[in-house]
C-alpha positions as CSV (number, residue, x, y, z in Angstrom):
1,M,-3.1,-11.5,-3.3
2,A,-6.8,-11.2,-3.9
3,H,-10.1,-11.2,-2.0
4,H,-11.1,-14.6,-0.6
5,D,-14.0,-13.9,1.7
6,E,-15.2,-17.5,1.1
7,L,-12.3,-18.8,3.2
8,T,-13.7,-17.5,6.5
9,S,-16.7,-18.7,8.4
10,V,-18.1,-15.4,9.6
11,K,-20.3,-13.4,7.2
12,G,-19.4,-9.7,7.1
13,D,-15.6,-10.1,7.6
14,Y,-13.1,-9.6,4.8
15,C,-10.3,-11.9,3.7
16,F,-7.4,-10.8,1.4
17,A,-5.1,-13.7,0.7
18,R,-2.6,-15.6,-1.2
19,P,-3.9,-19.1,-0.2
20,G,-1.3,-21.3,1.4
21,Q,1.0,-18.3,2.1
22,I,-0.6,-15.3,3.8
23,Y,-4.1,-14.2,4.9
24,A,-5.2,-10.8,6.1
25,I,-8.7,-11.0,7.8
26,Y,-10.5,-7.9,8.8
27,L,-13.2,-8.5,11.5
28,P,-15.2,-5.2,11.7
29,T,-17.1,-6.2,14.8
30,G,-14.3,-8.2,16.5
31,G,-14.7,-11.7,17.6
32,T,-13.2,-14.6,15.8
33,T,-13.6,-16.8,12.7
34,K,-12.4,-20.0,11.2
35,L,-10.0,-19.9,8.2
36,D,-10.2,-22.7,5.7
37,L,-6.6,-23.7,5.0
38,G,-7.7,-26.2,2.3
39,D,-5.4,-29.3,1.9
40,S,-2.4,-27.6,3.5
41,S,-1.0,-29.3,6.6
42,A,1.5,-26.4,7.1
43,T,1.9,-24.3,10.3
44,F,0.9,-20.6,10.2
45,T,1.5,-17.8,12.7
46,V,-1.4,-15.7,13.9
47,R,-0.8,-12.0,14.8
48,W,-3.3,-9.2,15.4
49,Y,-3.2,-5.5,14.3
50,N,-5.3,-2.9,16.1
51,P,-6.5,-0.5,13.4
52,R,-7.8,2.0,16.1
53,A,-4.4,2.5,17.7
54,G,-1.8,1.3,15.2
55,G,1.4,-0.1,16.5
56,P,3.1,-3.5,16.3
57,L,1.4,-6.8,15.7
58,Q,0.1,-8.5,18.8
59,T,-0.4,-12.1,19.9
60,G,-3.9,-13.1,20.7
61,T,-5.3,-16.3,22.3
62,V,-3.9,-18.5,19.5
63,S,-0.4,-17.9,18.1
64,L,-0.1,-20.9,15.7
65,I,-2.6,-22.8,13.6
66,V,-2.2,-26.0,11.5
67,G,-4.3,-27.3,8.7
68,P,-5.9,-28.9,6.9
69,G,-9.4,-27.6,6.6
70,P,-11.2,-24.9,8.7
71,V,-9.2,-23.8,11.8
72,G,-10.2,-21.3,14.5
73,I,-7.8,-18.3,14.6
74,G,-8.5,-17.4,18.2
75,Y,-9.4,-14.0,19.6
76,P,-7.5,-10.7,19.5
77,P,-5.5,-9.8,22.7
78,W,-8.1,-7.3,24.1
79,D,-11.2,-5.3,23.1
80,T,-12.5,-8.5,21.4
81,N,-15.8,-6.8,20.4
82,K,-14.1,-4.1,18.4
83,D,-12.5,-4.2,14.9
84,W,-9.2,-6.0,14.4
85,V,-7.1,-7.4,11.6
86,A,-5.6,-10.9,11.9
87,L,-2.5,-11.5,9.8
88,I,-1.9,-15.2,9.3
89,K,1.4,-16.2,7.6
90,L,3.1,-19.4,6.7
91,K,5.6,-20.2,9.4
92,Q,9.2,-20.1,8.1
């Protein structure tokens, strides 16, 4: 994995990824972003991690995304204006 901040639409967020496989997106001020899945038409799961409280991954407003191209990842499950990490993985 490597940094791929260019794959998200929001300036100031951070994306660490193995494109086509897995993406970890840190949104320091919450909200949402679009993730560019490139030419992939695969299905990906979207789960959220709360760095302020820890615990298990949570489901937000979107649980699955499908490419190709830029796709909205939805919002975290609560406190949408605070920092969250979205974990987007290729659905097995």
